[in-house]
C-alpha positions in Angstrom: -18.2 -24.8 14.7 -20.1 -27.6 13.1 -18.9 -29.4 10.0 -21.8 -28.0 7.9 -20.9 -24.4 8.6 -19.8 -22.9 5.2 -17.7 -19.7 5.2 -17.5 -18.1 1.8 -14.8 -15.5 1.2 -15.0 -13.2 -1.8 -11.5 -12.1 -2.7 -8.2 -14.0 -2.6 -5.8 -11.2 -1.8 -3.8 -10.9 1.4 -6.9 -10.3 3.6 -9.0 -13.2 2.3 -6.2 -15.7 2.1 -4.9 -14.9 5.6 -8.5 -15.3 6.9 -8.9 -18.7 5.2 -5.5 -20.0 6.5 -6.2 -18.9 10.1 -9.7 -20.3 10.1 -8.3 -23.7 9.1 -5.6 -23.5 11.7 -8.2 -23.0 14.4 -11.0 -25.2 13.0 -10.4 -28.5 11.2 -14.1 -28.9 10.3 -15.1 -25.6 8.8 -16.0 -25.6 5.1 -14.1 -22.7 3.4 -14.5 -21.5 -0.1 -12.2 -18.8 -1.5 -13.6 -17.0 -4.5 -11.9 -14.8 -7.1 -12.5 -13.9 -10.7 -9.1 -12.3 -10.9 -7.0 -15.4 -10.4 -7.3 -19.0 -9.2 -4.3 -18.8 -6.9 -3.2 -16.1 -4.4 -0.3 -14.0 -5.7 1.8 -11.1 -4.3 0.2 -8.0 -5.8 3.3 -5.9 -5.0 5.3 -8.2 -7.3 3.3 -7.3 -10.5 5.8 -4.7 -11.5 8.6 -7.3 -11.4 6.8 -9.5 -13.9 6.5 -6.6 -16.3 10.2 -5.8 -15.8 11.1 -9.4 -16.5 12.6 -10.1 -13.1 10.0 -12.7 -12.1 7.4 -15.0 -13.8 3.8 -15.0 -12.6 4.1 -18.4 -11.0 7.1 -17.1 -8.9 4.7 -14.5 -7.2 2.6 -17.3 -5.7 3.7 -17.9 -2.1 1.9 -21.3 -1.9 2.1 -24.3 -4.2 -1.1 -25.4 -5.9 -1.3 -28.5 -3.7 -1.4 -26.3 -0.6 -5.1 -25.5 -1.0 -6.3 -29.1 -1.4 -4.1 -30.2 1.5 -5.6 -27.6 3.8 -9.1 -28.2 2.4 -9.7 -24.7 1.2 -11.9 -24.8 -1.9 -11.0 -22.4 -4.7 -13.6 -21.0 -7.1 -12.4 -18.9 -10.0 -15.5 -16.8 -10.8 -16.9 -13.3 -10.6 -19.7 -12.7 -8.1 -22.4 -10.6 -9.8 -24.9 -10.2 -6.9 -25.5 -11.4 -3.3 -28.9 -12.5 -2.0 -28.6 -11.9 1.7 -32.0 -13.2 2.5 -31.4 -16.7 1.0 -27.6 -16.5 1.6 -26.8 -17.2 -2.0 -23.9 -15.8 -4.1 -24.9 -15.4 -7.8 -22.1 -15.6 -10.2 -21.7 -14.0 -13.6 -22.4 -17.3 -15.4 -25.6 -17.8 -13.4 -24.3 -20.4 -10.9 -25.2 -20.1 -7.2 -23.4 -20.9 -4.1 -25.0 -21.1 -0.6 -23.1 -19.8 2.4 -23.6 -19.6 6.2 -21.2 -16.8 6.7 -19.9 -14.4 4.1 -16.7 -12.4 4.2 -16.3 -9.6 1.6 -12.6 -9.0 0.9 -13.0 -7.5 -2.5 -10.2 -5.0 -2.4 -9.8 -1.8 -4.4 -9.9 -0.5 -7.9 -8.0 2.5 -9.5 -9.7 5.8 -9.2 -11.2 7.6 -12.2 -12.5 11.1 -11.9 -14.6 11.5 -15.0 -11.8 12.9 -17.2 -12.8 13.2 -20.8 -11.1 10.3 -22.7 -10.4 8.2 -19.6 -11.8 5.1 -21.3 -9.8 5.4 -24.5 -7.5 2.5 -25.7 -4.1 2.9 -24.0 -5.5 4.5 -20.9 -5.6 2.4 -17.7 -4.8 2.0 -14.0 -2.7 -0.7 -12.3 -4.1 -2.9 -9.5 -5.1 -6.3 -10.8 -3.6 -9.1 -12.7 -5.8 -8.1 -15.6 -4.4 -4.6 -15.4 -0.9 -6.0 -15.8 -2.0 -8.0 -18.8 -3.6 -5.0 -20.3 -0.5 -2.9 -19.7 1.6 -5.6 -21.5 -0.8 -5.3 -24.5 -0.9 -1.5 -24.4 2.9 -1.1 -24.4 4.0 -4.0 -26.6 4.6 -1.7 -29.6 7.3 1.0 -29.8 6.0 4.5 -29.0 7.3 7.9 -28.1 6.0 8.7 -24.6 3.8 7.6 -21.7 2.1 10.0 -19.3 1.3 9.0 -15.7 -1.4 11.0 -13.9 -1.3 11.2 -10.1 1.6 11.0 -7.6 1.8 8.2 -5.1 3.1 4.6 -4.7 1.3 3.1 -7.7 2.4 6.0 -9.9 6.1 5.7 -9.0 5.9 1.9 -9.6 4.4 2.4 -13.1 7.0 5.1 -13.9 9.8 2.7 -12.9 8.2 -0.1 -15.0 8.0 2.0 -18.1 11.4 3.6 -17.6 12.9 0.1 -17.3 11.7 -0.6 -20.9 13.2 2.7 -22.0 9.8 4.3 -22.6 10.0 8.1 -21.9 7.7 9.1 -19.0 6.0 12.3 -18.1 4.6 12.3 -14.6 1.8 14.8 -13.9 1.3 15.6 -10.2 -1.4 18.0 -9.2 0.2 19.0 -5.9 3.3 21.3 -5.4 5.4 18.3 -4.3 5.4 14.6 -4.7 3.0 12.7 -2.3 2.6 15.8 -0.2 -0.6 14.5 1.4 1.7 12.0 3.2 5.3 13.3 3.2 6.7 16.4 4.8 8.3 18.9 2.4 11.9 17.8 2.8 11.1 14.1 2.2 8.8 15.0 -0.7 11.6 17.1 -2.2 14.1 14.3 -1.8 11.9 11.9 -3.7 11.1 14.5 -6.4 14.8 15.0 -7.0 15.4 11.3 -7.2 12.6 10.8 -9.7 14.1 13.5 -12.0 17.6 11.9 -11.7 16.1 8.8 -13.2 15.2 10.8 -16.3 11.5 10.9 -15.5 9.8 14.2 -16.5 8.2 15.1 -13.2 5.7 18.0 -13.6 4.5 19.4 -10.3 1.4 21.6 -10.0 0.3 20.1 -13.3 -3.3 18.7 -13.5 -4.9 16.6 -16.2 -7.8 18.3 -18.1 -8.6 15.7 -20.8 -7.2 12.8 -22.7 -7.3 13.2 -26.5 -8.1 10.5 -29.1 -6.8 9.7 -32.5 -8.9 8.4 -35.3 -8.9 4.8 -34.1 -10.0 5.6 -30.5 -6.6 5.4 -29.0 -5.0 8.0 -26.9 -2.8 10.4 -28.8 -2.2 13.2 -26.2 -3.2 14.6 -22.9 -4.1 18.2 -22.2 -3.4 19.9 -18.9 -5.4 22.5 -17.0 -2.8 25.0 -18.1 -3.6 24.2 -21.7 -0.4 22.3 -22.6 -0.8 19.4 -24.9 1.6 16.4 -24.4 1.7 13.8 -27.1 1.7 10.3 -25.8 0.4 6.8 -26.7 -0.1 5.5 -23.1 -1.7 7.0 -20.0 -1.5 5.5 -16.6 -4.2 6.7 -14.2 -2.7 6.4 -10.7 -4.6 8.9 -8.7 -5.2 6.5 -5.8 -7.6 3.6 -5.4 -11.1 3.3 -3.9 -12.9 0.3 -2.5 -14.2 -2.1 -5.1 -17.8 -2.0 -3.9 -19.9 -0.8 -6.9 -21.5 -4.3 -7.4 -22.6 -4.3 -3.8 -24.4 -1.0 -3.8 -28.2 -0.7 -4.1 -28.9 -3.5 -1.6 -29.5 -3.6 2.2 -25.8 -3.8 2.8 -24.6 -0.4 4.2 -22.0 1.0 1.9 -20.4 4.4 2.0 -16.9 4.8 0.4 -16.4 1.2 1.6 -18.4 -1.4 3.3 -19.3 -0.1 6.8 -18.0 -2.3 9.6 -17.6 -2.2 13.4 -14.5 -3.2 15.3 -15.4 -6.9 14.8 -15.6 -6.4 11.0 -19.4 -7.0 11.2 -21.6 -5.2 8.6 -25.2 -4.2 9.2 -26.3 -7.7 8.0 -25.9 -10.7 10.3 -23.3 -13.2 9.3 -21.8 -10.8 6.7 -18.3 -9.3 7.3 -15.8 -7.2 5.4 -12.0 -6.9 5.7 -9.1 -5.4 3.8 -9.2 -2.5 1.4 -13.0 -2.5 1.1 -13.8 -2.3 4.8 -14.7 1.2 6.2 -14.7 1.4 9.9 -17.6 3.3 11.5 -15.0 4.6 14.0 -11.2 4.6 13.3 -9.6 1.7 15.2 -7.1 4.1 16.9 -6.4 7.8 17.2 -3.8 7.8 14.5 -5.7 5.5 12.1 -8.2 6.2 9.3 -11.6 4.7 8.6 -10.1 3.0 5.5 -6.9 1.0 5.8 -5.6 0.2 2.3 -2.2 -1.3 3.2 -0.9 -4.8 2.8 0.0 -5.5 6.4 -3.3 -4.1 7.7 -5.1 -6.4 5.3 -3.2 -9.4 6.8 -4.1 -8.2 10.4 -7.8 -7.9 9.4 -7.7 -11.6 8.3 -6.0 -12.8 11.4 -8.4 -10.9 13.7 -11.6 -12.0 12.0 -10.5 -15.6 11.9 -10.6 -15.6 15.7 -14.2 -14.3 15.8 -15.3 -16.8 13.2 -13.8 -19.7 15.1 -15.5 -18.9 18.4 -13.2 -16.3 20.0 -14.9 -12.9 19.4 -12.0 -10.5 19.0 -12.0 -6.8 18.2 -9.5 -5.2 15.9 -6.6 -3.5 17.8 -3.9 -2.7 15.2 -1.3 -1.1 17.4 1.1 1.5 16.2 1.1 2.6 12.6 3.9 1.6 10.3 4.4 1.3 6.6 7.1 0.8 4.0 7.6 1.4 0.3 10.2 2.0 -2.3 10.7 5.0 -4.5 12.8 3.6 -7.4 15.9 2.4 -5.4 15.3 4.4 -2.3 13.6 2.5 0.5 11.1 4.3 2.8 9.8 3.4 6.3 7.6 5.2 8.7 6.7 4.3 12.3 4.3 6.0 14.6 2.8 9.4 13.6 4.6 11.6 11.1 2.0 13.6 9.1 2.8 15.8 6.2 2.5 18.9 8.5 2.0 19.5 12.2 1.3 22.2 14.8 4.8 23.6 15.6 3.5 24.9 18.9 2.8 21.3 20.0 5.3 19.2 18.0 9.1 19.4 17.6 10.7 18.0 14.4 14.3 16.7 14.2 15.4 16.3 10.6 18.8 15.0 9.3 19.7 14.5 5.7 22.8 13.0 4.3 24.9 15.2 2.0 24.3 12.9 -0.9 20.6 13.9 -0.8 19.3 10.3 -0.9 19.2 9.4 2.8 17.3 11.1 5.5 15.8 10.6 8.9 13.0 12.6 10.6 11.7 12.2 14.2 8.8 14.0 15.7 8.5 14.6 19.5 5.9 16.4 21.6 7.0 19.5 23.6 7.9 17.3 26.6 10.3 15.4 24.3 8.2 12.2 24.0 8.8 10.3 20.8 5.9 10.4 18.4 7.2 8.8 15.1 9.9 8.6 12.5 10.4 8.6 8.7 13.6 7.1 7.2 14.7 7.1 3.6 17.6 5.2 2.0 18.3 2.7 4.8 16.4 0.2 6.9 15.5 0.4 10.6 13.9 -2.3 12.7 10.1 -2.3 13.3 10.4 -4.0 16.8 12.7 -1.2 18.0 10.2 1.6 17.3 7.2 -0.5 18.3 8.9 -0.8 21.7 9.8 2.9 21.9 6.2 3.9 21.1 4.6 1.4 23.5 7.0 2.4 26.4 6.7 6.1 25.5 10.4 6.8 25.2 11.7 10.2 24.8 13.2 11.2 21.5 16.6 11.5 23.2 16.4 7.8 24.3 15.5 6.8 20.8 18.5 8.6 19.3 20.8 7.3 22.0 19.9 3.7 21.2 19.5 4.2 17.5 22.3 1.7 16.8 20.1 -1.1 18.1 17.6 -0.2 15.3 20.0 -1.1 12.5 18.7 -3.6 10.1 21.2 -5.6 8.0 24.0 -3.3 9.1 26.4 -5.1 6.7 24.5 -3.5 3.8 24.1 0.0 5.2 26.6 2.6 6.4 26.2 3.4 10.1 24.1 6.5 9.5 22.9 6.5 13.1 26.3 8.0 14.1 25.7 11.1 12.0 22.1 11.3 13.2 23.3 11.2 16.8 25.9 13.8 16.2 23.3 16.2 14.7 20.8 15.5 17.5 23.4 16.3 20.1 24.3 19.5 18.3 20.6 20.5 18.0 19.3 19.5 21.4 22.4 18.8 23.6 22.7 15.8 25.8 25.2 13.7 27.7 25.4 10.5 25.7 28.6 9.8 23.7 28.6 8.4 20.2 31.2 5.6 20.0 32.9 5.3 16.7 35.5 2.5 16.2 38.4 3.1 13.9 37.3 0.0 12.0 33.9 1.4 11.3 35.3 4.8 10.3 37.8 3.1 7.9 35.1 0.8 6.4 32.4 3.4 5.9 34.3 6.6 6.0 33.7 7.4 2.3 30.0 6.7 2.6 29.6 8.8 5.7 
């Protein structure tokens, strides 16, 4: 790549920053400009909640020191892009400035969904995605008030509920579905999370849908009204019914945009030298059988950046993401999933093994096909190793082999009871088998109460 080649990246989230770093690793001459109106420096978006809760300061969420960018000759521009002129290869900023590019990468992320609810633009009503959203939430919740209402179940919703509850703000949580996150979780896991939310004194209302948000005389929210006609007085409303690609400013041009920016397996758009990665990229064809057209997960954004960097530095590489995995936290319960575990399945084709600890806060689910081949797992309340399940999926282990070797999946075993022994016991009871579960007297003595 010649020295004059200029790669402009709009968006300094995990996708854009990973791309910039890997381009620089492979090419010492490329000119790289990383553009963001949200913040000058890359920060960990998942850490926003800890700033609000007082556990971290904003500067602590930045993985790289300010000198990192100059040392690696990655130019930073803090500005909002208003339009893109693809014919002249110019970015036009909100202040009227222009920047010429040779190749453009759109890594513009997501924005909180709004569904046209009456009152959704009142003061005290907001989503939570950006640094600006966090600052607005600080402003909207700085004064003492009686109640907050969160609309929409899911990961952002549970984060916002935890943030507010930490500040002793009563929270009502409206979830339209019959269970929490039932578009992702099977019923037992959904029930477990729902119980846990209520145990933290959060007023979880299932099968409860927002109808409108009501205003006081000053234009601030005073209450919400549900589809059932109930009115809930509140002074803050969090809209957390998912996110959608942040592509509104790109529509109406020759760039092909559907829900997101349409790309092929090389992240190429319909315009030469223009690419899209991360939350905003919508694949024309899902990259794998168990994948979706839109991948709005932190680790996939990182993989997008790593893959495109190879193409932009001379090694044309298609996106091959491997086996699905994800992790999250529901208050203090950790969640991991590996492989394919949908919210429901065809029982004539798939067997489900489910174990739940008697404390109701730890569980393990494994799906197998009718031949016993391992398909995927969910685990709540303890950690298991990614590389273990990646190997099991790649080598097409049976479910029995996974369970037999489950002790090897333990992550930080000094912090977790050996739940694998109880899981193995139940599996043998349910399915039979000839492998023995070894239990040392030391382990039993150490973890007996927890087991």
